[in-house]
Kinemage of the C-alpha trace (Angstrom):
@kinemage 1
@onewidth
@group {chain A} dominant
@subgroup {mainchain}
@vectorlist {calphas} color= white
{ca unk a 1} P 26.724 -20.731 149.221
{ca unk a 2} L 27.276 -21.568 152.842
{ca unk a 3} L 30.731 -22.847 153.341
{ca unk a 4} L 32.651 -24.708 155.787
{ca unk a 5} L 35.849 -23.360 157.065
{ca unk a 6} L 38.736 -24.814 155.156
{ca unk a 7} L 41.836 -25.612 157.069
{ca unk a 8} L 44.477 -23.069 156.477
{ca unk a 9} L 48.225 -23.134 157.007
{ca unk a 10} L 49.052 -23.595 160.645
{ca unk a 11} L 50.645 -20.506 161.863
{ca unk a 12} L 53.492 -20.525 164.348
{ca unk a 13} L 52.456 -17.695 166.692
{ca unk a 14} L 55.898 -17.038 168.062
{ca unk a 15} L 57.373 -16.901 164.678
{ca unk a 16} L 54.790 -14.314 163.522
{ca unk a 17} L 55.510 -12.204 166.692
{ca unk a 18} L 59.253 -12.546 166.024
{ca unk a 19} L 58.917 -11.302 162.524
{ca unk a 20} L 56.942 -8.266 163.685
{ca unk a 21} L 59.635 -7.623 166.363
{ca unk a 22} L 62.368 -7.880 163.617
{ca unk a 23} L 60.533 -5.299 161.538
{ca unk a 24} L 59.972 -2.984 164.457
{ca unk a 25} L 63.574 -3.206 165.653
{ca unk a 26} L 65.063 -2.617 162.160
{ca unk a 27} L 62.582 0.156 161.522
{ca unk a 28} L 63.574 1.927 164.776
{ca unk a 29} L 67.322 1.822 163.885
{ca unk a 30} L 66.496 2.974 160.265
{ca unk a 31} L 64.565 5.917 161.710
{ca unk a 32} L 67.663 6.951 163.702
{ca unk a 33} L 69.806 6.904 160.576
{ca unk a 34} L 67.110 8.941 158.659
{ca unk a 35} L 67.032 11.461 161.502
{ca unk a 36} L 70.805 11.816 161.542
{ca unk a 37} L 71.499 11.929 157.795
{ca unk a 38} L 69.736 13.338 154.817
{ca unk a 39} L 68.511 10.100 153.387
{ca unk a 40} L 65.074 8.744 152.414
{ca unk a 41} L 63.236 6.351 154.615
{ca unk a 42} L 63.248 2.796 153.232
{ca unk a 43} L 60.168 0.660 152.634
{ca unk a 44} L 58.949 -0.922 155.887
{ca unk a 45} L 59.692 -4.419 154.825
{ca unk a 46} L 62.330 -6.561 156.547
{ca unk a 47} L 64.474 -6.978 153.427
{ca unk a 48} L 64.385 -3.287 152.621
{ca unk a 49} L 65.172 -2.322 156.176
{ca unk a 50} L 68.064 -4.817 156.423
{ca unk a 51} L 69.524 -3.622 153.147
{ca unk a 52} L 69.227 0.042 154.334
{ca unk a 53} L 71.002 -0.718 157.648
{ca unk a 54} L 73.727 -2.611 155.779
{ca unk a 55} L 74.307 0.430 153.462
{ca unk a 56} L 74.561 2.784 156.427
{ca unk a 57} L 76.410 0.489 158.865
{ca unk a 58} L 79.596 2.521 158.913
{ca unk a 59} L 77.569 5.532 160.042
{ca unk a 60} L 75.706 3.575 162.639
{ca unk a 61} L 78.850 1.956 163.952
{ca unk a 62} L 80.302 5.297 165.033
{ca unk a 63} L 76.975 6.620 166.420
{ca unk a 64} L 76.750 6.906 170.297
{ca unk a 65} L 73.940 4.329 170.188
{ca unk a 66} L 75.987 1.798 168.286
{ca unk a 67} L 76.466 -0.400 171.324
{ca unk a 68} L 72.686 -0.293 172.053
{ca unk a 69} L 71.985 -1.262 168.364
{ca unk a 70} L 74.429 -4.158 168.479
{ca unk a 71} L 73.041 -5.388 171.807
{ca unk a 72} L 69.369 -5.142 170.760
{ca unk a 73} L 69.822 -6.782 167.355
{ca unk a 74} L 72.039 -9.579 168.880
{ca unk a 75} L 69.286 -10.312 171.523
{ca unk a 76} L 66.688 -10.255 168.880
{ca unk a 77} L 68.722 -12.731 166.671
{ca unk a 78} L 69.097 -15.078 169.632
{ca unk a 79} L 65.351 -14.999 170.361
{ca unk a 80} L 64.577 -15.717 166.721
{ca unk a 81} L 66.987 -18.630 166.561
{ca unk a 82} L 65.379 -20.193 169.601
{ca unk a 83} L 62.018 -19.983 167.888
{ca unk a 84} L 63.312 -21.222 164.504
{ca unk a 85} L 65.423 -23.988 166.017
{ca unk a 86} L 63.752 -25.060 169.153
{ca unk a 87} L 65.691 -27.644 171.259
{ca unk a 88} L 64.047 -31.038 171.035
{ca unk a 89} L 62.128 -32.039 174.054
{ca unk a 90} L 64.071 -34.389 176.240
{ca unk a 91} L 62.259 -37.658 176.546
{ca unk a 92} L 62.175 -39.780 179.719
{ca unk a 93} L 61.438 -43.335 180.529
{ca unk a 94} L 60.459 -44.988 183.838
{ca unk a 95} L 62.227 -48.048 185.123
{ca unk a 96} L 58.927 -49.970 184.561
{ca unk a 97} L 58.863 -48.948 180.855
{ca unk a 98} L 62.500 -49.924 180.450
{ca unk a 99} L 61.907 -53.251 182.235
{ca unk a 100} L 58.968 -54.106 180.102
{ca unk a 101} L 60.344 -53.017 176.726
{ca unk a 102} L 63.737 -54.702 177.015
{ca unk a 103} L 62.431 -57.597 179.143
{ca unk a 104} L 64.915 -57.150 181.974
{ca unk a 105} L 64.314 -57.349 185.655
{ca unk a 106} L 63.252 -54.082 187.244
{ca unk a 107} L 66.140 -54.266 189.715
{ca unk a 108} L 68.603 -54.521 186.846
{ca unk a 109} L 67.440 -51.164 185.530
{ca unk a 110} L 68.928 -49.292 188.529
{ca unk a 111} L 72.302 -51.144 188.152
{ca unk a 112} L 72.359 -50.384 184.431
{ca unk a 113} L 71.647 -46.729 185.164
{ca unk a 114} L 74.405 -46.546 187.692
{ca unk a 115} L 76.891 -48.486 185.520
{ca unk a 116} L 76.279 -46.411 182.374
{ca unk a 117} L 75.634 -43.080 184.217
{ca unk a 118} L 72.197 -42.454 182.743
{ca unk a 119} L 70.883 -38.989 183.488
{ca unk a 120} L 67.884 -39.254 185.792
{ca unk a 121} L 65.121 -37.252 187.300
{ca unk a 122} L 63.145 -38.029 190.354
{ca unk a 123} L 59.521 -37.223 190.712
{ca unk a 124} L 58.468 -38.224 194.199
{ca unk a 125} L 59.126 -41.953 194.496
{ca unk a 126} L 59.441 -42.471 190.743
{ca unk a 127} L 62.720 -42.214 188.842
{ca unk a 128} L 62.842 -41.398 185.173
{ca unk a 129} L 65.887 -41.886 182.847
{ca unk a 130} L 66.985 -39.965 179.882
{ca unk a 131} L 65.698 -41.899 176.822
{ca unk a 132} L 68.773 -41.158 174.696
{ca unk a 133} L 70.986 -42.667 177.452
{ca unk a 134} L 68.857 -45.761 177.648
{ca unk a 135} L 68.792 -46.262 173.901
{ca unk a 136} L 72.552 -45.811 173.726
{ca unk a 137} L 73.066 -48.547 176.204
{ca unk a 138} L 70.212 -51.048 175.393
{ca unk a 139} L 69.723 -50.358 171.674
{ca unk a 140} L 66.689 -49.234 169.635
{ca unk a 141} L 65.579 -52.758 168.778
{ca unk a 142} L 62.922 -52.923 171.473
{ca unk a 143} L 62.149 -49.227 171.642
{ca unk a 144} L 58.904 -49.540 169.788
{ca unk a 145} L 57.644 -51.961 172.464
{ca unk a 146} L 57.507 -49.359 175.243
{ca unk a 147} L 54.802 -50.475 177.596
């Protein structure tokens, strides 16, 4: 039977890499504990490694490398949180889009932006405004009509 490729689960590459980094980091600190104590090496799974480190936390806390362990694990946690909870992309609107969608004169857009202190970004001669600021001022009623 000749088959066609079925679509699989879309993988989040950074998440896959982060999980491998978690496993590697926890395994390296577990290895340090095994070398320093007479204990058996845990399974090389993230849950088993995390449980092992938790059981031996008091020993690791007084080890000379304790600060390094805390710093490395904290940095890893921060990277993983950035992957798991990415900041939403900030959306921008041009004065022309705002004018068209809300049916207001283009010159009034600048005055509204100044009056309501919309965040803005210039790109050469074009000015863009933070979408959330525009929506807060003008409402969402006409937002679907962005030209």
